[in-house]
C-alpha positions in Angstrom: -99.8 26.7 41.6 -103.3 25.6 43.5 -103.1 21.8 42.7 -106.5 20.0 43.5 -106.2 16.2 42.7 -110.0 14.3 42.6 -110.9 11.2 42.0 -112.4 11.2 38.4 -113.9 13.7 35.3 -117.0 14.3 36.9 -115.4 15.6 40.5 -113.0 17.8 38.5 -116.1 18.6 36.7 -118.0 20.0 39.9 -114.8 21.7 41.5 -114.7 23.7 38.2 -118.1 24.7 38.5 -117.7 26.0 41.9 -115.4 28.3 40.8 -116.9 28.9 37.8 -120.3 29.8 39.8 -118.8 31.8 42.2 -116.7 34.4 39.6 -120.0 34.7 38.0 -122.0 35.1 41.3 -119.5 37.6 42.8 -119.0 39.4 39.7 -121.6 39.5 37.6 -119.8 41.7 34.6 -116.7 39.5 34.3 -114.7 38.9 31.3 -114.7 34.9 30.8 -112.2 33.2 28.8 -113.9 29.8 27.8 -112.1 27.1 26.4 -113.5 24.2 24.0 -112.4 20.5 23.7 -114.1 17.6 25.7 -112.6 18.7 28.9 -114.8 21.4 29.7 -118.2 19.7 28.6 -119.5 18.7 31.9 -118.2 21.8 33.2 -121.1 23.6 30.5 -123.8 21.1 30.9 -123.5 21.8 34.7 -123.5 25.4 34.5 -126.7 25.3 32.0 -128.7 23.0 34.5 -127.9 25.5 37.2 -129.1 28.7 35.1 -132.2 26.3 34.6 -132.9 25.5 37.9 -131.1 28.2 40.1 -131.3 30.6 37.8 -127.8 31.9 37.6 -127.6 35.0 35.0 -125.0 35.7 32.7 -126.7 38.7 31.4 -123.6 41.3 32.1 -121.3 38.2 31.8 -119.2 38.8 28.5 -116.8 36.1 27.2 -114.1 35.5 25.1 -113.0 32.0 23.6 -109.2 31.1 23.3 -109.5 30.3 19.4 -111.0 28.4 16.5 -110.6 26.5 13.7 -108.9 28.5 10.1 -111.2 27.4 7.6 -114.9 26.8 9.2 -117.7 29.1 9.0 -119.2 30.1 12.7 -122.3 27.8 11.5 -120.0 24.6 10.6 -120.8 22.0 13.1 -116.9 21.4 14.0 -116.3 25.3 14.3 -115.6 26.4 18.0 -118.4 28.5 17.6 -121.1 26.3 16.7 -119.6 24.1 19.7 -119.8 26.9 22.4 -123.4 27.7 21.3 -124.9 24.5 21.1 -123.1 23.2 24.5 -123.2 26.5 26.5 -124.8 30.1 25.0 -127.8 28.3 24.0 -129.4 28.0 27.2 -127.9 30.8 29.2 -129.3 34.2 28.8 -126.4 35.6 28.2 -126.2 38.7 25.7 -124.9 37.6 22.5 -123.3 40.6 21.8 -121.4 40.1 24.5 -119.9 36.7 23.1 -116.5 36.6 21.5 -114.8 34.0 19.4 -112.0 34.7 17.3 -113.2 34.6 13.3 -111.7 31.5 11.4 -112.2 33.2 8.0 -110.9 36.5 6.1 -107.7 38.4 6.7 -106.0 36.8 9.5 -103.8 40.1 10.3 -106.5 41.7 10.8 -108.9 39.4 12.9 -105.6 39.1 15.0 -104.9 42.4 15.3 -108.8 42.8 16.2 -109.2 40.0 18.9 -106.1 41.5 20.4 -107.6 45.0 20.7 -110.5 43.1 22.6 -109.0 41.3 24.9 -106.9 44.9 26.0 -110.2 46.6 26.4 -111.7 43.7 28.3 -108.9 42.2 30.7 -110.4 38.5 31.4 -110.8 37.8 35.0 -111.1 34.1 34.7 -109.7 32.1 32.1 -110.6 28.6 32.1 -108.3 26.3 30.2 -107.9 22.6 29.3 -104.6 20.9 28.2 -103.2 19.3 25.0 -101.5 15.8 25.3 -98.5 17.4 23.9 -98.9 20.2 26.9 -100.6 23.3 24.7 -102.7 25.6 25.7 -105.4 27.0 23.5 -103.5 25.7 20.3 -100.4 27.6 21.2 -98.6 24.0 20.1 -94.8 23.4 21.4 -92.0 25.6 20.2 -94.8 28.8 20.6 -93.1 31.8 22.3 -93.9 33.1 26.0 -94.4 36.2 24.5 -97.3 35.5 21.8 -100.8 37.3 21.6 -103.4 36.1 19.2 -101.8 34.4 15.9 -102.1 32.0 13.3 -100.5 28.8 14.3 -100.7 25.0 12.0 -101.5 22.6 14.4 -98.9 19.2 15.1 -99.8 15.9 13.8 -100.5 15.0 17.2 -103.6 17.5 18.2 -104.7 16.9 14.5 -105.4 13.1 15.4 -106.3 13.9 18.8 -108.9 16.0 17.4 -110.1 13.4 14.8 -110.4 10.9 17.5 -113.0 12.7 19.7 -114.5 15.5 17.2 -114.2 14.1 13.8 -115.4 10.3 14.2 -112.0 9.5 13.1 -111.2 11.3 10.3 -108.1 12.9 10.0 -108.7 14.8 6.6 -111.6 16.3 7.7 -109.1 18.2 10.6 -108.5 21.7 9.4 -104.6 21.7 9.8 -104.3 25.9 11.2 -106.1 27.9 13.7 -106.3 31.6 15.1 -105.6 31.5 19.3 -105.2 33.4 21.7 -101.2 33.7 22.3 -99.6 32.5 25.6 -98.8 36.3 26.6 -103.0 37.0 26.6 -103.6 33.6 28.5 -101.0 35.2 31.2 -102.8 38.6 31.5 -105.6 36.9 33.1 -106.5 37.7 36.6 -106.9 34.6 37.4 -106.6 30.6 35.9 -108.4 27.6 36.2 -107.2 24.6 34.5 -109.0 21.0 34.1 -107.3 18.2 33.1 -108.1 14.2 33.2 -106.9 10.9 32.0 -104.1 9.0 31.9 -102.9 10.3 28.4 -102.3 14.1 29.8 -100.6 12.7 33.1 -96.8 13.5 31.0 -98.6 17.4 30.0 -99.2 17.6 33.8 -95.8 16.6 35.4 -94.0 18.8 32.8 -96.2 21.7 33.5 -96.6 21.5 37.4 -93.0 19.9 38.6 -90.3 20.7 35.2 -88.7 23.7 34.5 -90.4 26.2 32.2 -89.7 25.3 28.4 -91.6 26.3 25.5 -91.8 23.0 23.7 -94.2 22.6 26.8 -96.3 25.9 26.0 -98.5 25.2 29.6 -95.3 25.3 31.6 -95.8 29.1 31.3 -98.6 29.2 33.9 -95.9 28.7 36.1 -95.1 32.4 35.9 -98.7 33.5 36.7 -99.5 34.1 40.3 -103.1 32.7 40.6 -103.7 29.3 39.1 -105.8 26.5 40.2 -105.3 23.1 38.3 -108.3 20.5 38.7 -106.7 17.1 37.9 -108.3 13.5 38.2 -105.8 10.9 40.0 -104.9 9.5 36.2 -103.8 12.9 34.7 -101.9 13.1 38.3 -100.2 10.2 38.4 -96.5 10.7 37.5 -96.5 13.8 40.1 -94.2 13.4 42.5 -94.9 15.8 44.9 -99.1 15.0 46.0 
């Protein structure tokens, strides 16, 4: 793993933007794996600003999101489809036919099979990740097999609490309890992985991912098997690392 320690969230976002925009410019037909949550918000803002100011084009870019809440329509303000449109796609020149987010409705078996087929046909050039406080990547919660592909999963209480605080005005009853997510195997098949982690609440997960032995109870530790992973972490998230 290439571990880059920066001062704070702003610097982490700027560094991640440099890597992302280099990927887009060097390969205008890239397949990007994208993430939601609070972590990539500033990165997406920088991408929007760059497109507006410098004209970086996304016309040939294909995107594949990690996950989606199950039970929310794409138009629901808390769905990840809505999140991506509101925070990124609406202000880019991307072809929405090239935008893919798992469906949070309908037949789970049909959707997971269809999404896995999409990923097989479109190898991810750069996969963007955050990390949960419990070490999840995507919605692959602790205990998820490293061989998993796109699947339906019940969210852990810690994930529901985190998401209630960040996105549902603290109302835990409004947070969906299940999701559809790319599996860990899907994530590991990306050519490059870029993970951003900021804040003291991520320090335990970051230490486990980087320094502890691989363990399904810390899903992000599966990234130790990937040969091109860049971790951008701020000083708070890096605070428990013993090797810096």
